[in-house]
N, C-alpha and C positions, 0 to 999 in steps of 0.2 A: 167153436165154429169149424165145420168140416171143410177140408180143402176139396176143390172140384177136381176129380180124377187124380192125376199125379201133380196137379198144379201146386204152386208154392206161393210164397209171399210176392206181393206186387203183381199178381195175375199171371205169373210165369207158368206156362202149360207145357210140361214135359212131353205129354202125348202128342201135342201139335208139333213140337220140335222133332220128335222121333218120326212122325209121319212125313214131315217135310224132308228130313234127311233120307228116308227110304225112297221117296219120290225122286229126289235128286240123284240117288244112286242108280235107280232104274233108268233115268234119262241118260246118265253117263254111260251105262252099259250099252244102251241102244245106240248112242252116238258112236261108241267104239266099234260096235259090230258093223255099223254102216260104213265106217272108214275103211274096213277091209275091202269093200267093193269099189272104193275110189282109187284113182291112179293119177300120179303126177309125172311129168317128164322134165328133165333138165339136160342141158348140154354144155360142153366146154370146147374151146378151140374152134369156135365158129361152126359148131355142129359136127366136128370130127369124132367126138365121143358123145353118145346119148345114153342116158340112164332113165329107166322107168321104175317107179317105186309105188307100192301100194300106200294107202293112207295109214296103215299100221306099220310103216317103215320097213317093209320087206322089198328088196330089189327084185323086180319081176323080169327085167331084161336089160341087157347092155349091148349097145351097138357101136362098133368101131368102123369108121370109114375104111373101106377096103384099100384105098390108096395109102392111108396112114399105116394100116397094118402091114402093107407090103414094103414100106420104106424103112430100111435098116436104121437110118438116122432118127426116125421117130421113136425108136425104142427108148431113147433118153427122156422124151417128153410125155410119152404115153401114160406112164404111171401118174404123173402130175395132172394130166387131163382127166384121167379116170377119177382121181381123188377129188378134183374140183367138181366134176359132174355129180358124183355121189353126194358130196357135201351140199351142193345146191339142191339136189332132190330131197335130201333130209330136211333142209330149211323150208322148202316149199311144202312138203308133206306136213311138217309141224305147223306151218301157218294154216294149212287146210284143216288140220285137227282142231286148232284153236278157234277157227271160224265155225266149226260144226258142233263144238261142245256147248252144252247149255250154260247160260249165264248163271252164276251163283247169286241167289237172292240176297238182298240186304236184310239181315235179320234184326237190325236195330241194336246190335250189341256193342257198337263202338269198337275201339281198338282192342278190347279184351276178347273173351270167348263169345262168339256170335250167339245172340239170343238170351244171354244171361243179363238179368237186370243189374243196373248200376255199373256196367262195364263200359 
């Protein structure tokens, strides 16, 4: 008995799996491209430092309150505020990316390799 396409035992269809993987890859690339146009903003120190970041994790701008920049005592806390704002922007951009990425389908493979029978 001849197998259908690249199908195998138990009705496993390798062509269908490859087509689904290719479609998922195209959706992922499209989502990643769209993220480049998205922007998130985060701040620290009650808005003394603001960071804007693109959805693909590139810092697009940093704003420091002029009063903080002019205060010699702020030199000690400014790096901490900047670090906090950047970290928050990264976290927010990652959450945005996760919300924009297509869901991976349940291919019925269980805990093993998705799509393989008996897994």
